[in-house]
N, CA, C, O and the ligand as a Tripos MOL2 file, in Angstrom:
@<TRIPOS>MOLECULE
protein
  237   235    60     0     0
PROTEIN
NO_CHARGES

@<TRIPOS>ATOM
      1 N          41.7660   28.6550 -102.4990 N.3       1 MET1
      2 CA         42.6380   29.3700 -103.4230 C.3       1 MET1
      3 C          43.5870   28.3620 -104.0950 C.2       1 MET1
      4 O          44.2720   27.5880 -103.4270 O.2       1 MET1
      5 N          43.6040   28.3980 -105.4560 N.am      2 LYS2
      6 CA         44.4850   27.5180 -106.2120 C.3       2 LYS2
      7 C          45.5940   28.2530 -106.8990 C.2       2 LYS2
      8 O          45.4490   29.4280 -107.2390 O.2       2 LYS2
      9 N          46.7150   27.5760 -107.1120 N.am      3 CYS3
     10 CA         47.7960   28.1810 -107.8900 C.3       3 CYS3
     11 C          47.3360   28.4740 -109.2850 C.2       3 CYS3
     12 O          46.7260   27.6200 -109.9270 O.2       3 CYS3
     13 N          47.6150   29.6790 -109.7780 N.am      4 PRO4
     14 CA         47.1890   30.0690 -111.1440 C.3       4 PRO4
     15 C          48.0310   29.3340 -112.2470 C.2       4 PRO4
     16 O          47.6410   29.2640 -113.4120 O.2       4 PRO4
     17 N          49.1590   28.8150 -111.8240 N.am      5 ILE5
     18 CA         50.0670   28.1830 -112.7860 C.3       5 ILE5
     19 C          49.7620   26.6760 -112.9280 C.2       5 ILE5
     20 O          49.4510   26.1880 -114.0150 O.2       5 ILE5
     21 N          49.8600   25.9770 -111.8240 N.am      6 CYS6
     22 CA         49.7520   24.5010 -111.8810 C.3       6 CYS6
     23 C          48.4250   24.0130 -111.2490 C.2       6 CYS6
     24 O          48.1590   22.8110 -111.2090 O.2       6 CYS6
     25 N          47.6110   24.9470 -110.7660 N.am      7 LYS7
     26 CA         46.2590   24.5810 -110.1960 C.3       7 LYS7
     27 C          46.3380   23.7910 -108.9400 C.2       7 LYS7
     28 O          45.3410   23.2050 -108.5170 O.2       7 LYS7
     29 N          47.5210   23.7490 -108.3040 N.am      8 SER8
     30 CA         47.6860   23.0410 -107.0490 C.3       8 SER8
     31 C          46.9450   23.7510 -105.9260 C.2       8 SER8
     32 O          46.7950   24.9730 -105.9490 O.2       8 SER8
     33 N          46.4880   22.9960 -104.9580 N.am      9 GLU9
     34 CA         45.8230   23.6490 -103.7720 C.3       9 GLU9
     35 C          46.7930   23.7790 -102.6390 C.2       9 GLU9
     36 O          46.4120   24.2490 -101.5670 O.2       9 GLU9
     37 N          48.0780   23.3730 -102.8290 N.am     10 ASN10
     38 CA         49.0570   23.5230 -101.7930 C.3      10 ASN10
     39 C          49.6390   24.9420 -101.8120 C.2      10 ASN10
     40 O          50.8080   25.1480 -102.1410 O.2      10 ASN10
     41 N          48.8360   25.8610 -101.4680 N.am     11 VAL11
     42 CA         49.2610   27.2700 -101.5020 C.3      11 VAL11
     43 C          49.2640   27.8050 -100.0880 C.2      11 VAL11
     44 O          48.2830   27.7000  -99.3530 O.2      11 VAL11
     45 N          50.4120   28.3890  -99.7270 N.am     12 ARG12
     46 CA         50.4310   28.9510  -98.3630 C.3      12 ARG12
     47 C          50.5210   30.4840  -98.4160 C.2      12 ARG12
     48 O          50.9670   31.0710  -99.4020 O.2      12 ARG12
     49 N          50.0920   31.0880  -97.3460 N.am     13 VAL13
     50 CA         50.0280   32.5380  -97.2460 C.3      13 VAL13
     51 C          51.3200   33.0210  -96.6400 C.2      13 VAL13
     52 O          51.6740   32.6130  -95.5340 O.2      13 VAL13
     53 N          52.0400   33.8930  -97.3500 N.am     14 LEU14
     54 CA         53.2940   34.4450  -96.8070 C.3      14 LEU14
     55 C          53.0820   35.6680  -95.9910 C.2      14 LEU14
     56 O          53.7520   35.8760  -94.9800 O.2      14 LEU14
     57 N          52.1550   36.4860  -96.4130 N.am     15 ASP15
     58 CA         51.9520   37.7650  -95.7670 C.3      15 ASP15
     59 C          50.5300   38.1810  -95.9360 C.2      15 ASP15
     60 O          49.9300   37.9700  -96.9900 O.2      15 ASP15
     61 N          49.9740   38.7850  -94.8850 N.am     16 LYS16
     62 CA         48.5980   39.2590  -94.9460 C.3      16 LYS16
     63 C          48.5480   40.6830  -94.3920 C.2      16 LYS16
     64 O          49.0080   40.9720  -93.2880 O.2      16 LYS16
     65 N          47.9870   41.5220  -95.1840 N.am     17 ARG17
     66 CA         47.8610   42.9250  -94.7790 C.3      17 ARG17
     67 C          46.4400   43.4170  -94.9020 C.2      17 ARG17
     68 O          45.7860   43.1920  -95.9210 O.2      17 ARG17
     69 N          45.9800   44.0530  -93.9280 N.am     18 ASN18
     70 CA         44.6380   44.6500  -94.0000 C.3      18 ASN18
     71 C          44.7730   46.0680  -94.5370 C.2      18 ASN18
     72 O          45.4960   46.9000  -93.9880 O.2      18 ASN18
     73 N          44.0420   46.3200  -95.6460 N.am     19 ARG19
     74 CA         44.0510   47.6750  -96.1510 C.3      19 ARG19
     75 C          42.6480   48.2230  -96.0650 C.2      19 ARG19
     76 O          41.6960   47.4990  -95.7740 O.2      19 ARG19
     77 N          42.5310   49.5090  -96.3220 N.am     20 THR20
     78 CA         41.2520   50.1160  -96.2050 C.3      20 THR20
     79 C          40.2220   49.5140  -97.1250 C.2      20 THR20
     80 O          39.0430   49.4320  -96.7820 O.2      20 THR20
     81 N          40.6660   49.0870  -98.3050 N.am     21 LYS21
     82 CA         39.7020   48.6640  -99.3100 C.3      21 LYS21
     83 C          39.7840   47.1250  -99.5400 C.2      21 LYS21
     84 O          39.3630   46.6350 -100.5880 O.2      21 LYS21
     85 N          40.3240   46.3790  -98.5620 N.am     22 GLY22
     86 CA         40.3190   44.9620  -98.7360 C.3      22 GLY22
     87 C          41.4970   44.3150  -98.0220 C.2      22 GLY22
     88 O          42.2330   44.9540  -97.2700 O.2      22 GLY22
     89 N          41.6440   43.0120  -98.2880 N.am     23 ILE23
     90 CA         42.7240   42.2320  -97.6570 C.3      23 ILE23
     91 C          43.6580   41.8310  -98.7380 C.2      23 ILE23
     92 O          43.2670   41.1960  -99.7170 O.2      23 ILE23
     93 N          44.9270   42.2080  -98.5630 N.am     24 TYR24
     94 CA         45.9810   41.8550  -99.5150 C.3      24 TYR24
     95 C          46.7840   40.6790  -98.9660 C.2      24 TYR24
     96 O          47.2710   40.7300  -97.8370 O.2      24 TYR24
     97 N          46.9230   39.6060  -99.7740 N.am     25 ARG25
     98 CA         47.6550   38.4530  -99.3150 C.3      25 ARG25
     99 C          48.7250   38.0470 -100.3920 C.2      25 ARG25
    100 O          48.4610   37.9760 -101.5920 O.2      25 ARG25
    101 N          49.9020   37.7990  -99.8710 N.am     26 ARG26
    102 CA         50.9750   37.2330 -100.7290 C.3      26 ARG26
    103 C          50.9340   35.7250 -100.5150 C.2      26 ARG26
    104 O          50.9110   35.2470  -99.3810 O.2      26 ARG26
    105 N          50.9260   34.9850 -101.6190 N.am     27 ARG27
    106 CA         50.8450   33.5400 -101.5330 C.3      27 ARG27
    107 C          51.9840   32.8930 -102.2990 C.2      27 ARG27
    108 O          52.5400   33.4760 -103.2300 O.2      27 ARG27
    109 N          52.3240   31.6610 -101.8850 N.am     28 GLU28
    110 CA         53.3450   30.8980 -102.5840 C.3      28 GLU28
    111 C          52.8380   29.4650 -102.7690 C.2      28 GLU28
    112 O          52.3500   28.8260 -101.8360 O.2      28 GLU28
    113 N          52.9730   28.9820 -104.0210 N.am     29 CYS29
    114 CA         52.6020   27.6120 -104.3300 C.3      29 CYS29
    115 C          53.7220   26.6910 -103.8770 C.2      29 CYS29
    116 O          54.8840   26.8970 -104.2290 O.2      29 CYS29
    117 N          53.3680   25.6590 -103.0820 N.am     30 GLU30
    118 CA         54.4130   24.7950 -102.5630 C.3      30 GLU30
    119 C          54.8560   23.7340 -103.6400 C.2      30 GLU30
    120 O          55.8790   23.0670 -103.4870 O.2      30 GLU30
    121 N          54.0690   23.6180 -104.6890 N.am     31 ASP31
    122 CA         54.3870   22.6160 -105.7160 C.3      31 ASP31
    123 C          55.3720   23.2070 -106.7640 C.2      31 ASP31
    124 O          56.4060   22.6040 -107.0510 O.2      31 ASP31
    125 N          55.0410   24.3850 -107.3260 N.am     32 CYS32
    126 CA         55.8600   24.9700 -108.3570 C.3      32 CYS32
    127 C          56.5770   26.2040 -107.9150 C.2      32 CYS32
    128 O          57.3090   26.8060 -108.7010 O.2      32 CYS32
    129 N          56.3900   26.6090 -106.6580 N.am     33 LEU33
    130 CA         57.0440   27.7290 -106.0280 C.3      33 LEU33
    131 C          56.7840   29.0750 -106.6720 C.2      33 LEU33
    132 O          57.5830   30.0060 -106.5660 O.2      33 LEU33
    133 N          55.6330   29.1550 -107.3490 N.am     34 THR34
    134 CA         55.2350   30.4420 -107.9220 C.3      34 THR34
    135 C          54.6640   31.3310 -106.8490 C.2      34 THR34
    136 O          53.8400   30.8920 -106.0470 O.2      34 THR34
    137 N          55.0950   32.5860 -106.8240 N.am     35 ARG35
    138 CA         54.5710   33.5120 -105.8830 C.3      35 ARG35
    139 C          53.5940   34.4450 -106.5770 C.2      35 ARG35
    140 O          53.8810   35.0060 -107.6340 O.2      35 ARG35
    141 N          52.4380   34.5960 -105.9560 N.am     36 PHE36
    142 CA         51.4670   35.5100 -106.5020 C.3      36 PHE36
    143 C          50.6970   36.1660 -105.3650 C.2      36 PHE36
    144 O          50.8000   35.7270 -104.2190 O.2      36 PHE36
    145 N          49.9430   37.1850 -105.6530 N.am     37 SER37
    146 CA         49.2270   37.8820 -104.6300 C.3      37 SER37
    147 C          47.7490   37.9750 -104.9660 C.2      37 SER37
    148 O          47.3590   37.9340 -106.1320 O.2      37 SER37
    149 N          46.9460   38.0990 -103.9450 N.am     38 THR38
    150 CA         45.5490   38.2490 -104.1490 C.3      38 THR38
    151 C          45.0690   39.4740 -103.3770 C.2      38 THR38
    152 O          45.6170   39.8180 -102.3290 O.2      38 THR38
    153 N          44.0770   40.1020 -103.8920 N.am     39 HIS39
    154 CA         43.5300   41.2780 -103.2250 C.3      39 HIS39
    155 C          42.0220   41.0590 -103.0930 C.2      39 HIS39
    156 O          41.2880   41.0900 -104.0810 O.2      39 HIS39
    157 N          41.5980   40.8500 -101.9190 N.am     40 GLU40
    158 CA         40.1640   40.5150 -101.6730 C.3      40 GLU40
    159 C          39.4220   41.7240 -101.1480 C.2      40 GLU40
    160 O          39.7530   42.2920 -100.1070 O.2      40 GLU40
    161 N          38.3990   42.0980 -101.9100 N.am     41 PHE41
    162 CA         37.6150   43.2620 -101.4960 C.3      41 PHE41
    163 C          36.4320   42.8120 -100.6760 C.2      41 PHE41
    164 O          35.7340   41.8420 -100.9720 O.2      41 PHE41
    165 N          36.2540   43.5960  -99.6080 N.am     42 VAL42
    166 CA         35.1060   43.3050  -98.7280 C.3      42 VAL42
    167 C          34.0350   44.3560  -99.0430 C.2      42 VAL42
    168 O          34.2880   45.5590  -98.9810 O.2      42 VAL42
    169 N          32.8840   43.8930  -99.3700 N.am     43 VAL43
    170 CA         31.7620   44.8140  -99.6300 C.3      43 VAL43
    171 C          30.9420   44.9100  -98.3460 C.2      43 VAL43
    172 O          30.4060   43.9230  -97.8420 O.2      43 VAL43
    173 N          30.8720   46.1210  -97.8500 N.am     44 THR44
    174 CA         30.1390   46.3630  -96.6720 C.3      44 THR44
    175 C          28.8750   47.2170  -96.9590 C.2      44 THR44
    176 O          28.7310   47.8340  -98.0150 O.2      44 THR44
    177 N          28.0110   47.2140  -95.9950 N.am     45 LYS45
    178 CA         26.7960   48.0290  -96.1410 C.3      45 LYS45
    179 C          27.1430   49.5120  -96.2060 C.2      45 LYS45
    180 O          26.4790   50.2610  -96.9240 O.2      45 LYS45
    181 N          28.1270   49.9390  -95.5040 N.am     46 SER46
    182 CA         28.4990   51.3840  -95.5610 C.3      46 SER46
    183 C          28.9760   51.7360  -96.9730 C.2      46 SER46
    184 O          28.7010   52.8230  -97.4800 O.2      46 SER46
    185 N          29.7060   50.7850  -97.6060 N.am     47 LEU47
    186 CA         30.1830   51.0680  -98.9620 C.3      47 LEU47
    187 C          28.9760   51.1900  -99.9270 C.2      47 LEU47
    188 O          28.9320   52.0570 -100.8000 O.2      47 LEU47
    189 N          28.0320   50.3050  -99.7300 N.am     48 ASP48
    190 CA         26.8090   50.3520 -100.5540 C.3      48 ASP48
    191 C          26.1330   51.7010 -100.3800 C.2      48 ASP48
    192 O          25.6650   52.3040 -101.3450 O.2      48 ASP48
    193 N          26.0880   52.1630  -99.1520 N.am     49 LYS49
    194 CA         25.4090   53.4320  -98.8530 C.3      49 LYS49
    195 C          26.1410   54.5590  -99.5040 C.2      49 LYS49
    196 O          25.5260   55.4920 -100.0190 O.2      49 LYS49
    197 N          27.4960   54.4860  -99.4900 N.am     50 HIS50
    198 CA         28.2980   55.5130 -100.0680 C.3      50 HIS50
    199 C          28.0420   55.5760 -101.6060 C.2      50 HIS50
    200 O          27.9460   56.6570 -102.1860 O.2      50 HIS50
    201 N          27.9380   54.4100 -102.2250 N.am     51 LEU51
    202 CA         27.6980   54.3720 -103.6900 C.3      51 LEU51
    203 C          26.2820   54.9230 -103.9610 C.2      51 LEU51
    204 O          26.0760   55.6050 -104.9650 O.2      51 LEU51
    205 N          25.3510   54.6480 -103.1200 N.am     52 LEU52
    206 CA         23.9860   55.1340 -103.3060 C.3      52 LEU52
    207 C          23.9840   56.6650 -103.2380 C.2      52 LEU52
    208 O          23.2990   57.3350 -104.0110 O.2      52 LEU52
    209 N          24.7650   57.2000 -102.2990 N.am     53 GLU53
    210 CA         24.8330   58.6210 -102.1460 C.3      53 GLU53
    211 C          25.4570   59.2910 -103.3800 C.2      53 GLU53
    212 O          25.0160   60.3500 -103.8250 O.2      53 GLU53
    213 N          26.5070   58.6300 -103.9190 N.am     54 MET54
    214 CA         27.1530   59.1710 -105.1090 C.3      54 MET54
    215 C          26.2300   59.1640 -106.2830 C.2      54 MET54
    216 O          26.2600   60.0880 -107.0950 O.2      54 MET54
    217 N          25.3700   58.1040 -106.4070 N.am     55 MET55
    218 CA         24.4040   58.0080 -107.4970 C.3      55 MET55
    219 C          23.3370   59.0860 -107.3520 C.2      55 MET55
    220 O          22.8510   59.6560 -108.3290 O.2      55 MET55
    221 N          22.9940   59.3390 -106.0920 N.am     56 GLU56
    222 CA         21.9530   60.3430 -105.8700 C.3      56 GLU56
    223 C          22.4320   61.6930 -106.3340 C.2      56 GLU56
    224 O          21.6480   62.4720 -106.8750 O.2      56 GLU56
    225 N          23.7030   61.9930 -106.1350 N.am     57 ARG57
    226 CA         24.2260   63.2930 -106.5060 C.3      57 ARG57
    227 C          24.2300   63.5170 -107.9790 C.2      57 ARG57
    228 O          24.1840   64.6600 -108.4340 O.2      57 ARG57
    229 N          24.2860   62.4080 -108.7770 N.am     58 ARG58
    230 CA         24.3520   62.5380 -110.2050 C.3      58 ARG58
    231 C          23.0410   62.9460 -110.8270 C.2      58 ARG58
    232 O          22.9970   63.3910 -111.9740 O.2      58 ARG58
    233 N          21.9780   62.7950 -110.0760 N.am     59 LYS59
    234 CA         20.6410   63.1120 -110.6100 C.3      59 LYS59
    235 C          20.4430   64.6140 -110.8370 C.2      59 LYS59
    236 O          19.3750   65.0360 -111.2800 O.2      59 LYS59
    237 ZN         51.8400   25.9890 -108.5120 Zn       60 ZN60
@<TRIPOS>BOND
     1     1     2 1
     2     2     3 1
     3     3     4 2
     4     3     5 am
     5     5     6 1
     6     6     7 1
     7     7     8 2
     8     7     9 am
     9     9    10 1
    10    10    11 1
    11    11    12 2
    12    11    13 am
    13    13    14 1
    14    14    15 1
    15    15    16 2
    16    15    17 am
    17    17    18 1
    18    18    19 1
    19    19    20 2
    20    19    21 am
    21    21    22 1
    22    22    23 1
    23    23    24 2
    24    23    25 am
    25    25    26 1
    26    26    27 1
    27    27    28 2
    28    27    29 am
    29    29    30 1
    30    30    31 1
    31    31    32 2
    32    31    33 am
    33    33    34 1
    34    34    35 1
    35    35    36 2
    36    35    37 am
    37    37    38 1
    38    38    39 1
    39    39    40 2
    40    39    41 am
    41    41    42 1
    42    42    43 1
    43    43    44 2
    44    43    45 am
    45    45    46 1
    46    46    47 1
    47    47    48 2
    48    47    49 am
    49    49    50 1
    50    50    51 1
    51    51    52 2
    52    51    53 am
    53    53    54 1
    54    54    55 1
    55    55    56 2
    56    55    57 am
    57    57    58 1
    58    58    59 1
    59    59    60 2
    60    59    61 am
    61    61    62 1
    62    62    63 1
    63    63    64 2
    64    63    65 am
    65    65    66 1
    66    66    67 1
    67    67    68 2
    68    67    69 am
    69    69    70 1
    70    70    71 1
    71    71    72 2
    72    71    73 am
    73    73    74 1
    74    74    75 1
    75    75    76 2
    76    75    77 am
    77    77    78 1
    78    78    79 1
    79    79    80 2
    80    79    81 am
    81    81    82 1
    82    82    83 1
    83    83    84 2
    84    83    85 am
    85    85    86 1
    86    86    87 1
    87    87    88 2
    88    87    89 am
    89    89    90 1
    90    90    91 1
    91    91    92 2
    92    91    93 am
    93    93    94 1
    94    94    95 1
    95    95    96 2
    96    95    97 am
    97    97    98 1
    98    98    99 1
    99    99   100 2
   100    99   101 am
   101   101   102 1
   102   102   103 1
   103   103   104 2
   104   103   105 am
   105   105   106 1
   106   106   107 1
   107   107   108 2
   108   107   109 am
   109   109   110 1
   110   110   111 1
   111   111   112 2
   112   111   113 am
   113   113   114 1
   114   114   115 1
   115   115   116 2
   116   115   117 am
   117   117   118 1
   118   118   119 1
   119   119   120 2
   120   119   121 am
   121   121   122 1
   122   122   123 1
   123   123   124 2
   124   123   125 am
   125   125   126 1
   126   126   127 1
   127   127   128 2
   128   127   129 am
   129   129   130 1
   130   130   131 1
   131   131   132 2
   132   131   133 am
   133   133   134 1
   134   134   135 1
   135   135   136 2
   136   135   137 am
   137   137   138 1
   138   138   139 1
   139   139   140 2
   140   139   141 am
   141   141   142 1
   142   142   143 1
   143   143   144 2
   144   143   145 am
   145   145   146 1
   146   146   147 1
   147   147   148 2
   148   147   149 am
   149   149   150 1
   150   150   151 1
   151   151   152 2
   152   151   153 am
   153   153   154 1
   154   154   155 1
   155   155   156 2
   156   155   157 am
   157   157   158 1
   158   158   159 1
   159   159   160 2
   160   159   161 am
   161   161   162 1
   162   162   163 1
   163   163   164 2
   164   163   165 am
   165   165   166 1
   166   166   167 1
   167   167   168 2
   168   167   169 am
   169   169   170 1
   170   170   171 1
   171   171   172 2
   172   171   173 am
   173   173   174 1
   174   174   175 1
   175   175   176 2
   176   175   177 am
   177   177   178 1
   178   178   179 1
   179   179   180 2
   180   179   181 am
   181   181   182 1
   182   182   183 1
   183   183   184 2
   184   183   185 am
   185   185   186 1
   186   186   187 1
   187   187   188 2
   188   187   189 am
   189   189   190 1
   190   190   191 1
   191   191   192 2
   192   191   193 am
   193   193   194 1
   194   194   195 1
   195   195   196 2
   196   195   197 am
   197   197   198 1
   198   198   199 1
   199   199   200 2
   200   199   201 am
   201   201   202 1
   202   202   203 1
   203   203   204 2
   204   203   205 am
   205   205   206 1
   206   206   207 1
   207   207   208 2
   208   207   209 am
   209   209   210 1
   210   210   211 1
   211   211   212 2
   212   211   213 am
   213   213   214 1
   214   214   215 1
   215   215   216 2
   216   215   217 am
   217   217   218 1
   218   218   219 1
   219   219   220 2
   220   219   221 am
   221   221   222 1
   222   222   223 1
   223   223   224 2
   224   223   225 am
   225   225   226 1
   226   226   227 1
   227   227   228 2
   228   227   229 am
   229   229   230 1
   230   230   231 1
   231   231   232 2
   232   231   233 am
   233   233   234 1
   234   234   235 1
   235   235   236 2
@<TRIPOS>SUBSTRUCTURE
     1 MET1         2 RESIDUE 1 A MET
     2 LYS2         6 RESIDUE 1 A LYS
     3 CYS3        10 RESIDUE 1 A CYS
     4 PRO4        14 RESIDUE 1 A PRO
     5 ILE5        18 RESIDUE 1 A ILE
     6 CYS6        22 RESIDUE 1 A CYS
     7 LYS7        26 RESIDUE 1 A LYS
     8 SER8        30 RESIDUE 1 A SER
     9 GLU9        34 RESIDUE 1 A GLU
    10 ASN10       38 RESIDUE 1 A ASN
    11 VAL11       42 RESIDUE 1 A VAL
    12 ARG12       46 RESIDUE 1 A ARG
    13 VAL13       50 RESIDUE 1 A VAL
    14 LEU14       54 RESIDUE 1 A LEU
    15 ASP15       58 RESIDUE 1 A ASP
    16 LYS16       62 RESIDUE 1 A LYS
    17 ARG17       66 RESIDUE 1 A ARG
    18 ASN18       70 RESIDUE 1 A ASN
    19 ARG19       74 RESIDUE 1 A ARG
    20 THR20       78 RESIDUE 1 A THR
    21 LYS21       82 RESIDUE 1 A LYS
    22 GLY22       86 RESIDUE 1 A GLY
    23 ILE23       90 RESIDUE 1 A ILE
    24 TYR24       94 RESIDUE 1 A TYR
    25 ARG25       98 RESIDUE 1 A ARG
    26 ARG26      102 RESIDUE 1 A ARG
    27 ARG27      106 RESIDUE 1 A ARG
    28 GLU28      110 RESIDUE 1 A GLU
    29 CYS29      114 RESIDUE 1 A CYS
    30 GLU30      118 RESIDUE 1 A GLU
    31 ASP31      122 RESIDUE 1 A ASP
    32 CYS32      126 RESIDUE 1 A CYS
    33 LEU33      130 RESIDUE 1 A LEU
    34 THR34      134 RESIDUE 1 A THR
    35 ARG35      138 RESIDUE 1 A ARG
    36 PHE36      142 RESIDUE 1 A PHE
    37 SER37      146 RESIDUE 1 A SER
    38 THR38      150 RESIDUE 1 A THR
    39 HIS39      154 RESIDUE 1 A HIS
    40 GLU40      158 RESIDUE 1 A GLU
    41 PHE41      162 RESIDUE 1 A PHE
    42 VAL42      166 RESIDUE 1 A VAL
    43 VAL43      170 RESIDUE 1 A VAL
    44 THR44      174 RESIDUE 1 A THR
    45 LYS45      178 RESIDUE 1 A LYS
    46 SER46      182 RESIDUE 1 A SER
    47 LEU47      186 RESIDUE 1 A LEU
    48 ASP48      190 RESIDUE 1 A ASP
    49 LYS49      194 RESIDUE 1 A LYS
    50 HIS50      198 RESIDUE 1 A HIS
    51 LEU51      202 RESIDUE 1 A LEU
    52 LEU52      206 RESIDUE 1 A LEU
    53 GLU53      210 RESIDUE 1 A GLU
    54 MET54      214 RESIDUE 1 A MET
    55 MET55      218 RESIDUE 1 A MET
    56 GLU56      222 RESIDUE 1 A GLU
    57 ARG57      226 RESIDUE 1 A ARG
    58 ARG58      230 RESIDUE 1 A ARG
    59 LYS59      234 RESIDUE 1 A LYS
    60 ZN60       237 GROUP 0 **** ****
């Protein structure tokens, strides 16, 4: 993960929270002190199955 402002790789994680639809992380760049957050989605097989079922219903 790189800083979106200065592209530095000296980024530390301030807070990590697991949510139902992914992992939310607050990050801070140690070079320019910009704080930003990332939201990482985890794709699981059960989610794929859920999407398939929704598509089946549309037919
Ligand atoms: Zn930075």
